[in-house]
C-alpha positions in Angstrom: -8.9 6.0 60.8 -7.8 2.5 61.6 -5.7 2.1 58.2 -2.1 1.3 58.7 -2.6 -1.4 61.3 0.2 -2.8 63.7 0.1 -5.2 66.7 2.5 -5.3 69.8 4.7 -8.2 70.5 2.4 -8.6 73.6 -0.6 -9.0 71.6 1.1 -11.6 69.1 2.3 -13.6 72.0 -1.0 -13.6 74.1 -3.9 -13.1 71.7 -4.8 -15.7 69.0 -4.6 -14.6 65.4 -8.1 -15.1 65.0 -9.2 -13.0 67.8 -6.7 -10.0 66.6 -8.5 -10.4 63.0 -12.1 -10.3 65.0 -11.1 -7.2 66.9 -10.2 -5.5 63.7 -13.2 -6.6 61.8 -15.5 -5.5 64.7 -14.0 -1.9 64.7 -14.5 -1.8 60.8 -18.3 -2.7 61.2 -18.9 -0.2 63.9 -22.4 1.5 63.2 -21.6 5.2 65.0 -21.2 8.6 64.0 -17.7 8.7 64.7 -15.1 6.3 65.8 -13.1 7.6 68.7 -9.2 7.2 68.4 -9.2 4.4 71.5 -11.1 1.2 71.1 -11.1 -0.9 74.2 -11.7 -4.8 74.1 -12.0 -6.8 77.4 -11.5 -10.4 76.8 -12.7 -13.1 79.0 -12.9 -16.7 78.7 -16.4 -18.1 79.7 -17.7 -21.7 80.2 -21.3 -22.4 79.5 -22.4 -25.9 79.8 -19.1 -27.2 78.9 -18.8 -25.1 75.9 -16.0 -22.3 76.0 -16.8 -18.9 74.7 -14.6 -15.9 74.3 -16.7 -13.0 75.7 -15.5 -9.7 73.9 -16.8 -6.4 75.2 -16.0 -3.5 72.9 -16.2 -0.2 73.8 -15.1 3.8 73.0 -15.9 6.8 75.1 -16.5 9.4 72.7 -19.3 9.0 71.4 -20.1 6.4 74.0 -20.5 2.9 72.5 -20.7 -0.6 73.8 -21.1 -3.8 72.3 -20.6 -7.6 73.6 -19.9 -10.5 71.2 -19.6 -14.4 72.3 -17.3 -16.4 70.2 -17.3 -20.4 70.5 -13.5 -21.0 71.3 -11.6 -24.3 71.7 -10.8 -25.2 75.4 -7.4 -23.6 76.5 -7.6 -20.9 73.9 -9.7 -18.3 75.7 -7.7 -15.4 76.8 -8.6 -13.1 79.8 -7.0 -9.3 79.0 -7.7 -6.2 77.8 -6.6 -4.9 74.6 -6.3 -1.3 73.6 -6.6 -0.2 69.7 -5.1 3.2 69.3 -5.4 5.3 66.2 -3.1 8.3 65.7 -3.8 9.2 62.3 -0.3 7.5 60.8 -1.1 4.3 61.9 -3.0 1.9 64.4 -1.6 -0.1 67.0 -3.2 -3.1 69.2 -1.6 -3.4 72.4 -2.7 -5.5 75.5 -2.5 -4.9 79.2 0.4 -6.5 80.6 -0.3 -8.1 84.2 2.6 -8.1 87.0 4.5 -5.2 85.4 7.7 -4.4 87.7 7.9 -0.7 87.7 11.6 0.6 89.0 11.2 -1.9 92.0 8.1 -1.1 93.5 
């Protein structure tokens, strides 16, 4: 699982390369019996005493897993978004949740 790795344009445009690589590394270093085909990363910028951190909450459903990582990151580089990593055996894709999507005029 998680061998051929791809990213969507949205991830490329919105998520720093260092965070993209970190998410791949987090998946590779998971200590679980089995990795779910769907990995979820919730990204949020947090300011602690003037230092900006990227909070990354990584989770999967089956088997249940959750881990939080804090990474110091420069001001203006923090991201607030959700990234899904989906593995379908042939390849793996990082894609992010897009905000303000217009669906058929609704």
